[in-house]
Structure formats: C-alpha cells, structure tokens
C-alpha positions as CSV (number, residue, x, y, z in Angstrom):
1,M,8.1,-27.8,26.2
2,K,10.5,-24.9,26.1
3,A,10.6,-22.5,23.1
4,E,14.0,-22.0,21.5
5,I,14.9,-18.3,21.6
6,T,16.8,-17.1,18.5
7,P,18.4,-13.8,17.5
8,Q,15.3,-13.2,15.4
9,H,13.2,-13.3,18.5
10,T,15.6,-10.9,20.2
11,W,15.2,-8.6,17.2
12,L,11.5,-8.3,17.9
13,H,12.2,-7.2,21.5
14,Q,13.2,-3.7,20.3
15,L,9.6,-3.1,19.4
16,V,8.5,-3.4,23.1
17,G,7.2,-0.2,24.7
18,E,4.6,2.5,24.4
19,W,4.3,4.3,21.1
20,R,2.3,7.2,19.4
21,F,1.6,6.8,15.7
22,E,0.5,8.9,12.8
23,S,-0.5,7.2,9.5
24,E,-1.5,8.1,6.0
25,A,-3.0,5.7,3.5
26,D,-3.7,6.2,-0.2
27,F,-6.2,3.8,-1.7
28,G,-6.3,5.2,-5.2
29,P,-6.8,8.3,-7.3
30,D,-10.5,8.4,-6.8
31,Q,-10.3,8.4,-3.0
32,P,-9.0,11.0,-0.5
33,A,-6.0,10.1,1.6
34,M,-7.0,8.5,4.9
35,K,-5.2,9.8,8.0
36,S,-5.1,8.1,11.4
37,E,-3.4,8.6,14.7
38,G,-3.3,6.9,18.1
39,S,-1.2,4.9,20.4
40,E,0.2,1.4,20.6
41,R,1.4,-0.8,23.5
42,V,3.9,-3.5,22.5
43,R,4.6,-6.2,25.1
44,L,6.3,-9.6,25.3
45,L,4.5,-13.0,25.6
46,G,7.4,-15.0,26.9
47,D,10.6,-14.2,25.0
48,N,9.3,-15.6,21.7
49,W,6.2,-13.4,20.8
50,V,5.4,-9.7,20.8
51,L,1.9,-8.4,21.1
52,C,1.1,-5.0,19.6
53,E,-2.2,-3.5,20.8
54,G,-3.2,-0.3,19.1
55,S,-6.1,2.2,19.5
56,G,-6.8,5.4,17.7
57,T,-8.8,7.1,15.0
58,M,-9.1,6.0,11.4
59,G,-11.2,7.6,8.7
60,G,-13.1,9.7,11.1
61,G,-14.0,6.7,13.5
62,S,-12.3,4.8,16.2
63,A,-10.2,1.7,15.6
64,L,-8.6,-1.1,17.7
65,T,-5.8,-3.3,16.3
66,H,-3.9,-6.3,17.5
67,M,-0.7,-7.7,15.9
68,T,1.2,-10.8,17.0
69,L,4.8,-11.4,15.8
70,G,7.2,-14.3,16.4
71,Y,9.8,-16.4,14.7
72,D,9.3,-20.1,13.8
73,P,12.8,-21.7,13.7
74,A,11.3,-24.9,12.1
75,K,10.0,-22.8,9.2
76,G,13.0,-20.5,9.2
77,H,11.0,-17.3,9.0
78,F,8.9,-14.8,11.0
79,V,5.2,-15.4,11.4
80,G,2.2,-13.5,12.9
81,T,-1.3,-12.2,12.6
82,F,-3.1,-8.8,12.4
83,I,-6.7,-8.0,13.2
84,G,-8.5,-4.7,13.3
85,S,-12.0,-3.6,14.5
86,M,-12.5,-1.8,11.2
87,M,-12.3,-5.1,9.1
88,N,-13.5,-8.7,9.1
89,H,-10.4,-10.3,7.7
90,L,-7.8,-12.2,9.8
91,W,-4.4,-11.3,8.3
92,I,-1.9,-14.1,8.6
93,Y,1.7,-13.2,8.1
94,H,2.8,-16.6,6.5
95,R,6.4,-15.5,5.8
96,G,8.6,-12.8,7.1
97,A,12.3,-12.0,6.7
98,L,14.8,-9.4,7.8
99,D,16.8,-7.4,5.3
100,A,20.6,-7.8,5.1
101,G,21.2,-4.9,7.4
102,Q,18.6,-6.2,9.9
103,K,16.8,-2.8,10.0
104,S,13.6,-3.9,8.2
105,L,11.3,-6.9,8.6
106,A,9.1,-7.7,5.6
107,L,5.9,-9.7,6.3
108,D,3.9,-11.3,3.6
109,A,0.1,-11.9,3.8
110,E,-2.9,-12.4,1.5
111,G,-6.1,-10.3,1.9
112,P,-9.0,-8.8,0.2
113,A,-8.1,-6.5,-2.7
114,F,-9.3,-3.0,-2.0
115,D,-9.7,-2.1,-5.7
116,G,-11.3,-5.3,-7.1
117,P,-14.7,-7.0,-7.0
118,P,-15.8,-8.6,-3.7
119,G,-14.0,-11.8,-3.1
120,T,-10.9,-10.8,-5.0
121,M,-7.7,-11.5,-3.1
122,A,-4.3,-9.8,-3.3
123,Q,-0.8,-10.2,-2.0
124,Y,0.3,-7.7,0.7
125,R,3.6,-6.9,2.3
126,D,4.0,-5.0,5.5
127,V,7.5,-3.7,6.2
128,I,8.6,-2.7,9.8
129,E,11.6,-0.4,9.5
130,V,13.5,0.4,12.6
131,V,14.8,4.0,12.2
132,S,16.2,4.3,15.8
133,R,15.5,3.1,19.3
134,D,12.7,5.6,19.5
135,E,11.3,5.6,16.0
136,R,10.0,3.0,13.6
137,L,7.9,3.0,10.4
138,L,5.4,0.5,9.0
139,H,5.0,0.6,5.2
140,A,2.1,-1.3,3.7
141,H,2.3,-2.5,0.1
142,V,0.0,-4.3,-2.3
143,Q,1.1,-6.3,-5.3
144,R,-0.6,-5.3,-8.6
145,P,-1.7,-7.9,-11.2
146,D,1.4,-7.0,-13.2
147,G,3.6,-8.0,-10.2
148,Q,4.6,-4.5,-9.2
149,W,4.5,-3.7,-5.5
150,I,2.8,-0.4,-4.6
151,R,3.2,1.3,-1.2
152,F,-0.2,2.6,-0.1
153,M,0.3,3.4,3.6
154,T,3.1,4.6,5.9
155,T,2.7,4.8,9.7
156,R,5.3,6.6,11.8
157,Y,5.7,5.4,15.4
158,T,7.4,7.5,18.1
159,R,8.3,5.9,21.4
160,I,6.7,7.6,24.4
161,G,7.6,5.0,27.1
C-alpha cells in the first residue's frame, strides 16, 4: 500500500523544524491569564504525516504535547490528534480545511467544556496560521452555546532550526 501524496500533505511540510513558542490563554474573567513557553520539534512520518512534539512550562508546571496532522484524500479534509500531559482527553481533529489563501489551517474537534459542569462537551477550532517561513501562530477557539466562536489562546512559534 502506498499513500497518495497531495498538495495538502505538502502544505504540512512547511511546519517541519525546530521551534520555540510562547503562549497566552484566557479561560474567563474569573481566572488569570495562563502563560506558557517551550520548544517543539516537528518531523515527518513518511510524506503524509507530521508529528509535533512539544515540551515546556504551563501554568507553573511542566507539560509535554504531541500533535499528529495529515490529510485524508478519501474524506477530502485534514485530520489529526492532540494529547497533552496536563489533560486526560484525546483530541481528535475530525475535520480540517485550508483558507482560500492557503495561509491558515482550521482544525475542528470536540472536547470538555472548560466553563461547564463535568461531562459537558464543547466544539473547538484550532487555527494554524503561517505568517512566514520562520513564524507561525496557533489560535484556539471555543464555540459558545449561542454559536459564537471565542478565541481563548494564541501561541507564537519562532523557527530555531
């Protein structure tokens, strides 16, 4: 079996490298902003997957993260996963698409609502924005019950290798 490599797979290749990041998250008016920083190594698994392995500090403690991203030609959209040592939820990016200018990749997932009772789920959207070869942003959004999308986190990545 040989995987079909598409232009969408090639788009992901620009993420490959060594990165430093700084992040700030706002989880609501009653909570202080949470800052984090660290590094991320992005590598290829074949030509059809990228693996993003991060480590750093978050909320005063250490955190490890792992993101997988690929493109499923049969489904016609990007897919992937995200896990972090600071949480128990496996995030599944069930649908992802590039914007018209092919500068941003929006990835949709469902996960625990951070402002609801235990067991409440919410819709999330992570957007990877390529600013330049050496800079990218990750914006995390949550959908409110009224349908409005609220950005609660931005992470800035700077290439170091």
